[in-house]
N, C-alpha and C positions, 0 to 999 in steps of 0.2 A: 751560662746564667741559669739554665734549668737545673743543672746539677747543684749549683750554689743555693738556690732558693729551697731545694729539697732537704738540704743538710745544715743550713745556717742556724737552725734551732739549737745546735750544740753550743753556740756562744752564749745562750741564755741558760741552758740546762747544766753544762759542765761546771762553770764557776760556782753556781749555787750549790751543787753537790759537793765540790771540793771544799767549799767554805765550811761545811759541816764537819770536815776533818780538821779544821783549824787553820786552813790556808787563807790568807788574805784574799777576799773575793775580787778586788780590783786587779791584783797581781795575777790571779788565776784567769781572769778574763783576758789579760794581755798574753799570758802564756798560751791560752787556748788558740787565740787568733794567730800568734806567731808560729806555734807548732804546726797548725793547719797549713799556713802559708809555706813554711819550709818544706813540709811533706809534699805539698802539691807541686812546688817548683822542682824538687828532685825527681818526682814521678814524671813531670812533663818534659823537662830538659834532658834527663838522663835515660829514663825508660821509654819516653815517648808514648805513654799510655794516657787515655782520657779518664784516669781514675783519680778522684779527689780523696784527700786524707784529712783527718781531724781526730782529736781525742775520742776514743770509742765508748759508746754506751755499753754498759755491762761491766767493762773493765774499770770505768770510773766509779761505778757502784761498789765493785769489789774493793777498790782502793779505799774508799771512805768507810763503808759499812763492814767490810770483811777484815781488812788489815788494820786500819786505824781504830775505829770504834769497837770492832769485834775482838781483835787480838791484842789491842792495847799498844800497838807500835806508834811511834811518832810519824807525822806525815813526811818528815825528812827521811826516815828509814824506808817508808813506802816508796818515795821517789827514787831512792837508791836501788830498791828492788826492781823498779821499772827500768832504770838505767841498765842494770845487769841483764835483765831479760832482753833488752834491745841489743846489747853486745853479743849475747849468745845467738840471738836471731840472725844477726849480721854474719857471724861466723858460720852458722848453718847454711846461710845463703851462699857465701863465698866458696865454701868447700863442698857445696851441692849435697849436703846430708839431708836437706829438707824433704826431698822426694822419698827417701827411705822412711823417714818418720811419718810423713803424710800417708804413704801407702801401707805402712805397717799397722796403723790404727784402724780398727774396723769402722766402716761407714756408719753403722748404727750408733757407735759411741760418739762420733762427730755430731750426728743429728741430736743425740741425747743431750750433749753439752749445750747446743744451741737452744733447745727447748728449756733446759734448766735455767739458763741465763734469762730467757724470756719470762719465765715464772718469777724469777728473782726481781727483775725490773718491775713487773706488775705489782708485786708486794710492796716494793719501795714507793712506787707512785701512789698506791692506795694508802699507805701509811703517811707519807709526807703531806698528802692533801686532806687527811683527816677522815677519809671514807672508811678506813679500817683503823680501829684504836685498840689499845691494850685492854685486857680484861683479867682480873685476878681469878675469876671463876673458870673461864673458857679459853684463856690465853689471848684470843682476839675476838672482837665483836664489831658490829656495824656502828660507825660513828653517827653523829648528829648531822645527817645529810641535808637538814633544813638550813644549816648555817651557810654563809656566803662562800667560804672556801671550798668545802666538799661539793657544793652545788655547782660552782663555777668549773671545778675540775671535771665533773661529769659532763657538763655542757661542752667543755673544751674537747673532750674525747669524741663525743658524738659529732661535733662540728667538723673535726678532722676526718672522721669516717665519711661524712657526707661530701666534703670537698674532694677527697681523694677518689671517692666513687665516681665523681664527675670529672676525674682526670685533671684536677687543678693541682699542679705540681707543688705549689707553694702553700698548700693547705695547712701544713703544720705551722709554718711561720705566721700565717693569717690568724690561726687559732690562738697562738701565744700572744700576739699583739692585740687581738680582739678582747681576750679575757683581761689582759692588763689594762686596756682602755676602760672596760667596765668597772674594774676594781678602782681605777682612778676616779671615775665618775661617782662612785659610791663612797669615796673617801677612805677606802681600805688600804691604799698605799699612798705614799707622799711623792709628789712630782719633784724631780731633781734635775730636770732638763733632758735633752735628747743627745746633744753633741758636746764634746769637750776634748781636751787633749788627753791622750791615753794615760791611765794611772801608772804609778811607778812599778817596775818589775823587781825592785830591790828586795822586797820581803821573801821572794821565792828563788831568785837567781842563784844557782849553784848551791842551794841549801840542801845538799844531799848528805845523809849520814851513812857513809859506806861501811863503817865498822859494824854497826848493828845489823846491817843488811846481810852481812856475811855469817851471821849466827846460823847454826844448824836448823833451827826452827823456821828460818826464813826461806829455806830451800824450796819448800812446797809452794810458798807464795810466789817466788820467782818463776817456778815451773808453771804455776797457774797463769800468770801474766803471759809467759812465753807461749804456752799451749793454746790459749784462746786467741791470741793475736795471730799465731801461725795459721790456724784453721780459718779465722775470719778473713785474713788476707788472701789465702789460697782460694777460698770459696768465692770471694769477690772477683779475683783475677779470672777464674774460670768462667763465672757468669758474664762478666763484661766482655771477655774474649769471644765467647759464643755469640753474644748479642751483636758484637761488632764484626764478627767473621774473621777474627785474627787467627784462631786455631786451625791447624791443618786437619786432614781427613782422619788422622790418628789421635786427634785431640791434643797434640803438642802445642804449647804456647811459646811463641818467640819472645826472647828477652825476659824470660820469667825470672832469671837471676837478678836482673837489674830492677825489676818491679819489686821483688821481695827485699832487695837491698835498700831501695828507697823507703820502704815501710819501716825497716829496722832503724835506718838513720834518723827518720822522723821521730821514732820513739826515743832514741838516745837524746836528740835535741830537745824534745818536749820535756823529758825528765830534768834536764839541766835548767830549763826555763821555769819549771814548776807545775807541770800537769801530768796526769796519768797517761797511760799508753795511747800513742797516736797510731791509728790504723786506717786501712782502706775502707771506704764507704760503699756499701752496696747501692746507695742512692745514685752512684755514678751511672748506673744502667739507664736512669731517666735521661741523662744528658746524651748518652750514646743513642738512645731511641729517637732523638730529634736531630741527629747529625754529627754529634761530637765523636770524631774518630782518631784524633791525634793528641799529642801532649799539650797542644795549645789549650784544650779544654781545661786541663788541670792547672795550667799556668794562669788562666783567667780566674778560675776559682781562688787560687792563691792570692791574686791581686785583690779580689773582693774581700777576702779575709783580712788583708792589710787595711782596707778601707773601714772595716768594722771596728778597728782599734779606736776610732773616734766616736763610737756609739756606746761607750761604757756607762754613762748615766742611764740610758734606756735599759741596758742589761741589768743594772742594779735595781731598777724599779720592778722587774718582773717577779711576782710572788711565786712560791713553790706550787701553788695549785694551778697556776697558769701553765706550768711546764709538765704537770702530771699527765695531761692528755697526750702530750708528745711521747712521754716515756711509755705510757700504755700502748700507744700506736706501735712503737718499736717492739714491745713485748708481743703484740699480735703477729707482727712479721716473723719473729723468731719462733713462735709457737706453731707456725705453719708447717714446720718440719714433722709434726706429729702425723700428718697425713701420709708420710713416706715410710712409716714404720709398719712392719709386718706383725700385726697384733696377734695373729694366729700362731706365731712362733714364740713360745715362752722364753727361749734363750735370747730373744731380741726384746721382747716386751718388758721383761723383768728389769734389765739394766736401765732401759729408758725411763721406766716408772720410778726407779730409785733415784736417778739424777733429777728427774722432773720434780719429785717431791722433796728430796733432801737438800737441794740447792737453796730454795727459799726458806725452808724450815730450819736449816742450820745457819742461814744468813751468810753463806760462804760458797762462792764458786769453787774454791779449792777443795773444800770438803765434798761438794757435789761430784766433782770430777773423780776424786779419789774413791768414793763409795761406788761410783758407777763402774770403774775399772774392776774393783773387787767383786762386785755383783756379776759382771759379765764373765769373769774367769770362773767364779764359783758355780754359776748356773750351767755353764758349758761343761764343766767337769762332771757335775752331778747328773747331767743328762747324757753322759757318755759321748760328748762331742768335744773333748779336750784337744783333738787334733786341729780344731778351728781357731785355737788361741795361739797367736803368734808369739815368738820369743820376746819381742819388745813389750807386748801386753803382759806376759808372765812376769817379766822383770819389774815393770811399773806396779803391777798388782802386789807383788811381794814387798816392794819398797813402801807402798801405801799401808799395807798391813803393819809393817814395822813402825811406820810413823805413828799410827794410832795406838800401837801397843807401848811404845817407848816415850814419845813426845807428848 
């Protein structure tokens, strides 16, 4: 239950974000709950880990703002790209290629990608809540924060910080519901009830455009979905295993293949249902810290997500500014990777800065990753440290250069 209350905010945030891509919000809500439940059940029964899954933050933002609104692809094409990334992830897990990929990518780039996504999420939260608005003169500027929406978003963020500082695990959920209640009392949103039968899944069920997802220009999109999910899942698995004492003295994690397979299967299932990439949640550590040590934890979380199917009216009432604080909170968590960077080493500081700045400014996780790899390779070569660049990084950097030059 601790794990569930720390991550249930996703059923409010994800459908609203996917709705901006043109997906029916009711169907997205059902897809979010079902994808989370399926992922949790596979993780619990098959891998026996107390790790909960749900559509991931950052990846849903890339889905909506990067692929659909940014690149102009349909949400059906984006779902197909998510599906293919899940298939590739599953194959990598089954054939045990994942360790080679994870070990071949420098740790600094993994941390850079996390911080870049954090900055991207922060910009989205600030934009959606009206705290930051467009400006023809300066590109962006401060919005009218005296208005109810931006003001409530700011209050929501500080409220979350205060609750989590006091170790109240459900702080994010309380904040979303509290701001929604305030908006209701002020007449800013319309009351539509709390409980009902689940909305129809028909608008999104199996609505994948496989043909357009196989276009050459979509390869970088599929790669970005795969790349971020791979590192998210691996990082979460390591963190949970260390917290629960699963890993041995050499750091080896038992049943790692099963855990990664569960994640990839959940992504495939989620795409067919109508949601962006489903991934393992680092919030699972909260459940482990209070005693969750087996797959039963994940199974209970899955059952809770199934119960959430009947709260669609509540989810539909939640305004964007009520979820902005939650998104900013996730951004803060991801930006914590900055403290692990060796800022005195320019060959590490430069690629991190490139990813951190270019991911939000290009409004694309894919572009941020690509430019980060190129910057890492270039600065290592120019500083006479080319021997530190692995073959896989060389290959990816060259492919990214070709992508920007040709596509």
